[in-house]
C-alpha positions as CSV (number, residue, x, y, z in Angstrom):
1,X,2.6,3.3,-93.8
2,X,2.9,3.9,-97.5
3,X,3.2,1.3,-100.2
4,X,4.3,2.3,-103.7
5,X,4.2,-0.2,-106.5
6,X,7.0,0.2,-109.1
7,X,7.0,-1.4,-112.5
8,X,7.3,-5.2,-112.6
9,X,7.9,-7.1,-109.3
10,X,9.5,-4.2,-107.4
11,X,7.7,-2.7,-104.5
12,X,9.1,0.0,-102.3
13,X,7.6,0.4,-98.8
14,X,8.0,3.3,-96.4
15,X,6.6,2.5,-93.0
16,X,8.2,4.6,-90.3
17,X,5.6,3.5,-87.7
18,X,6.8,-0.1,-88.0
19,X,10.2,0.9,-86.6
20,X,8.9,1.0,-83.1
21,X,6.0,-1.4,-83.4
22,X,8.3,-4.5,-83.6
23,X,11.0,-3.3,-81.2
24,X,10.5,-5.9,-78.5
25,X,10.5,-8.8,-81.1
26,X,13.6,-7.5,-82.9
27,X,15.5,-7.2,-79.7
28,X,14.3,-10.6,-78.5
29,X,15.1,-12.3,-81.7
30,X,18.7,-10.9,-81.9
31,X,19.5,-10.5,-78.2
32,X,23.2,-11.4,-77.5
33,X,23.5,-12.6,-81.1
34,X,25.8,-10.0,-82.6
35,X,29.1,-11.6,-81.7
36,X,27.9,-15.1,-82.7
37,X,26.6,-13.7,-86.0
38,X,29.9,-12.0,-86.7
39,X,31.8,-15.2,-86.0
40,X,29.5,-17.1,-88.3
41,X,29.9,-14.6,-91.1
42,X,33.7,-14.7,-90.8
43,X,33.5,-18.5,-91.0
44,X,31.2,-18.4,-94.0
45,X,33.5,-16.0,-95.8
46,X,36.5,-18.2,-95.2
47,X,34.7,-21.2,-96.6
48,X,33.5,-19.3,-99.6
49,X,37.0,-18.0,-100.4
50,X,38.6,-21.5,-99.9
51,X,36.0,-23.1,-102.2
52,X,36.3,-20.4,-104.8
53,X,40.1,-20.7,-104.9
54,X,40.1,-24.5,-105.1
55,X,37.7,-24.4,-108.0
56,X,38.9,-21.4,-110.0
57,X,42.3,-20.4,-108.8
58,X,43.6,-17.5,-106.6
59,X,43.2,-14.6,-109.1
60,X,40.0,-12.7,-108.6
61,X,40.3,-11.0,-111.9
62,X,39.7,-14.3,-113.7
63,X,37.7,-16.0,-110.9
64,X,34.3,-14.3,-110.5
65,X,33.3,-16.6,-107.6
66,X,36.5,-15.5,-105.7
67,X,35.9,-11.8,-106.6
68,X,32.3,-12.1,-105.1
69,X,33.6,-13.9,-102.0
70,X,36.2,-11.2,-101.4
71,X,33.6,-8.5,-101.9
72,X,31.3,-10.3,-99.4
73,X,34.2,-10.5,-96.9
74,X,35.1,-6.8,-97.3
75,X,31.4,-5.8,-97.0
76,X,31.3,-7.6,-93.6
77,X,34.6,-6.2,-92.3
78,X,36.4,-9.6,-92.3
79,X,40.0,-9.1,-91.1
80,X,42.7,-9.3,-93.7
81,X,44.4,-12.2,-91.8
82,X,41.3,-14.3,-92.0
83,X,41.1,-13.8,-95.8
84,X,44.7,-14.7,-96.3
85,X,44.4,-17.9,-94.2
86,X,41.4,-18.9,-96.2
87,X,43.3,-18.5,-99.5
88,X,46.3,-20.5,-98.0
89,X,43.9,-23.2,-96.8
90,X,42.8,-23.8,-100.4
91,X,46.3,-24.7,-101.5
92,X,46.4,-27.5,-98.9
93,X,45.7,-30.8,-100.7
94,X,44.3,-32.4,-97.5
95,X,41.6,-29.7,-97.3
96,X,38.3,-31.3,-98.5
97,X,35.9,-29.4,-100.6
98,X,33.1,-27.6,-98.8
99,X,29.6,-28.7,-100.0
100,X,26.3,-27.0,-99.5
101,X,23.3,-28.7,-98.1
102,X,20.0,-27.9,-96.4
103,X,17.8,-29.4,-93.7
104,X,14.1,-28.5,-93.7
105,X,12.4,-28.7,-90.3
106,X,9.2,-27.8,-88.5
107,X,9.5,-26.0,-85.2
108,X,7.0,-25.6,-82.4
109,X,3.8,-23.8,-83.5
110,X,4.2,-24.9,-87.1
111,X,7.1,-22.6,-87.8
112,X,9.2,-23.4,-90.8
113,X,13.0,-23.5,-90.2
114,X,15.7,-23.9,-92.9
115,X,19.2,-25.0,-91.8
116,X,21.8,-24.2,-94.4
117,X,25.0,-26.2,-94.3
118,X,28.4,-25.6,-95.8
119,X,30.6,-28.5,-94.7
120,X,33.6,-30.6,-95.5
121,X,32.1,-33.5,-93.6
122,X,28.4,-34.2,-94.4
123,X,28.1,-37.1,-91.9
124,X,29.4,-35.0,-89.0
125,X,27.1,-32.1,-90.0
126,X,24.0,-34.4,-90.2
127,X,24.7,-36.0,-86.8
128,X,25.2,-32.8,-85.0
129,X,22.2,-31.1,-86.5
130,X,19.9,-34.1,-85.7
131,X,21.2,-34.1,-82.1
132,X,20.0,-30.5,-81.6
133,X,16.7,-31.2,-83.4
134,X,16.0,-34.3,-81.3
135,X,16.9,-32.5,-78.0
136,X,14.4,-29.7,-78.8
137,X,11.8,-31.9,-80.4
138,X,11.9,-30.3,-83.8
139,X,10.8,-32.4,-86.7
140,X,12.6,-33.1,-90.0
141,X,10.4,-32.2,-92.9
142,X,10.3,-33.7,-96.4
143,X,12.3,-31.9,-99.1
144,X,10.5,-28.9,-100.4
145,X,7.8,-28.8,-97.8
146,X,9.4,-25.8,-96.0
147,X,11.8,-24.3,-98.6
148,X,8.9,-23.6,-101.0
149,X,7.9,-20.7,-98.6
150,X,11.3,-19.0,-98.9
151,X,13.1,-17.1,-101.6
152,X,16.8,-16.7,-101.8
153,X,17.5,-12.9,-101.8
154,X,20.4,-10.5,-101.5
155,X,20.1,-8.3,-98.5
156,X,21.8,-4.9,-98.1
157,X,21.7,-2.9,-94.9
158,X,22.2,0.9,-95.3
159,X,22.5,3.0,-92.1
160,X,19.7,5.7,-91.9
161,X,22.4,8.3,-91.1
162,X,23.6,8.3,-94.7
163,X,20.1,8.7,-96.1
164,X,19.3,12.4,-96.1
165,X,16.2,12.1,-98.3
166,X,14.2,8.9,-98.2
167,X,12.4,9.5,-101.6
168,X,15.7,10.3,-103.3
169,X,17.2,7.2,-101.8
170,X,14.4,4.9,-102.9
171,X,14.7,6.3,-106.5
172,X,18.5,5.5,-106.3
173,X,17.6,1.9,-105.2
174,X,15.2,1.5,-108.1
175,X,17.9,2.7,-110.6
176,X,20.4,0.3,-109.0
177,X,18.0,-2.7,-109.6
178,X,16.7,-3.3,-106.1
179,X,13.6,-5.5,-105.6
180,X,12.4,-4.0,-102.3
181,X,13.5,-1.2,-100.1
182,X,12.1,-0.3,-96.6
183,X,13.1,1.4,-93.4
184,X,13.4,-0.9,-90.4
185,X,15.3,-1.1,-87.1
186,X,17.9,-3.4,-85.4
187,X,19.9,-3.4,-82.2
188,X,23.2,-1.7,-82.3
189,X,26.1,-4.2,-82.4
190,X,28.0,-2.5,-79.6
191,X,25.0,-1.9,-77.3
192,X,21.9,-4.0,-78.1
193,X,19.7,-1.9,-75.8
194,X,20.1,0.9,-78.4
195,X,17.9,0.6,-81.5
196,X,19.3,2.0,-84.7
197,X,17.3,2.8,-87.8
198,X,18.5,1.3,-91.1
199,X,17.2,0.7,-94.6
200,X,16.9,-2.9,-95.7
201,X,17.2,-3.6,-99.4
202,X,16.3,-6.8,-101.2
203,X,17.8,-7.8,-104.5
204,X,17.8,-10.9,-106.7
205,X,20.8,-13.0,-105.6
206,X,22.8,-12.4,-108.8
207,X,22.2,-8.6,-108.5
208,X,23.4,-8.1,-104.9
209,X,26.9,-6.8,-105.6
210,X,25.9,-4.7,-108.6
211,X,23.2,-3.0,-106.6
212,X,25.7,-2.5,-103.7
213,X,28.3,-0.9,-106.0
214,X,25.7,1.4,-107.6
215,X,24.4,2.6,-104.3
216,X,27.9,3.1,-102.9
217,X,28.8,5.1,-106.1
218,X,25.8,7.3,-105.3
219,X,27.1,7.9,-101.7
220,X,25.2,5.2,-99.8
221,X,27.7,3.0,-98.0
222,X,26.4,-0.4,-97.0
223,X,26.8,-1.7,-93.5
224,X,26.5,-5.3,-94.7
225,X,25.7,-7.4,-97.7
226,X,24.6,-11.1,-97.6
227,X,22.5,-13.8,-99.3
228,X,19.6,-14.9,-97.2
229,X,16.5,-17.0,-97.3
230,X,13.5,-14.7,-97.0
231,X,10.0,-16.1,-96.0
232,X,7.0,-15.4,-98.2
233,X,4.5,-15.9,-95.4
234,X,4.9,-16.0,-91.6
235,X,3.9,-18.4,-88.9
236,X,2.5,-16.7,-85.8
237,X,3.9,-18.2,-82.6
238,X,3.0,-17.8,-79.0
239,X,5.9,-16.7,-76.7
240,X,6.6,-20.1,-75.3
241,X,6.8,-21.6,-78.8
242,X,8.9,-18.7,-80.1
243,X,11.4,-19.1,-77.2
244,X,11.7,-22.9,-77.7
245,X,12.4,-22.5,-81.4
246,X,14.8,-19.7,-80.8
247,X,16.9,-21.7,-78.3
248,X,17.2,-24.5,-80.9
249,X,18.1,-22.0,-83.6
250,X,20.9,-20.5,-81.5
251,X,22.4,-23.9,-80.8
252,X,22.2,-24.7,-84.5
253,X,23.9,-21.5,-85.4
254,X,26.7,-22.4,-83.0
255,X,27.6,-25.5,-85.0
256,X,30.6,-25.0,-87.2
257,X,29.0,-26.8,-90.2
258,X,25.9,-24.6,-90.2
259,X,26.1,-21.7,-92.5
260,X,22.9,-20.0,-91.5
261,X,19.4,-20.7,-90.2
262,X,16.3,-19.0,-91.6
263,X,12.8,-19.1,-90.1
264,X,9.3,-17.6,-90.7
265,X,8.4,-17.1,-87.0
266,X,6.4,-14.1,-86.0
267,X,5.8,-13.4,-82.3
268,X,2.2,-12.9,-81.3
269,X,2.2,-9.7,-79.3
270,X,0.7,-10.2,-75.8
271,X,-1.6,-7.5,-74.3
């Protein structure tokens, strides 16, 4: 692969060979997850919109948090009905505020797992999360002992089909303010046995939507835009450890109060 250092912190990597090298792990990690992930994103968008309206009013021209939440929803193809219901829910005086929280845990093999919560009932969220952790023998970690190894980043996914010239695209990403840009692969949402090539772009959290807009103005339409916790270093796990952690992560992601789960697992390739 090729690594090109750009001024400051930005580094743009082009590693076509990596597309195929991690195929089995990418499929394993995301197998049967597309529909669950889409449902989770829709729920997250709804909570973001409701929270933004309750705190700053229903007008996105004067409420930046709402404008960003609506942009996030549109970027992830959230149905219009879902958006309207979230705005209506904010006007209900009985609707409690959604609050953010985080649980830091150690998985099997020493993997670090972050459980991000957006809930209107913290006690319920804590009880349900601890139930999953206890069942799968995951350990609660002290505050900061896992999260220090993660950075919050904006993540944009650009389909490879719209990128005619990789070098030209990377230059456009630099101009837009991206931190990292690299080709990768992921299962197709409609048929996860099909691997599609995409470009993954990292930004600072506050730059996500500006970078997205700049790239789209240049003709590069994003498939998705999200804020995620990205690991700085990885924990190598044997297949049994990897599978055990993944089962727990999938159950955690199914909880309504869980907004997202990040981990630093890397599957050790068997011969």
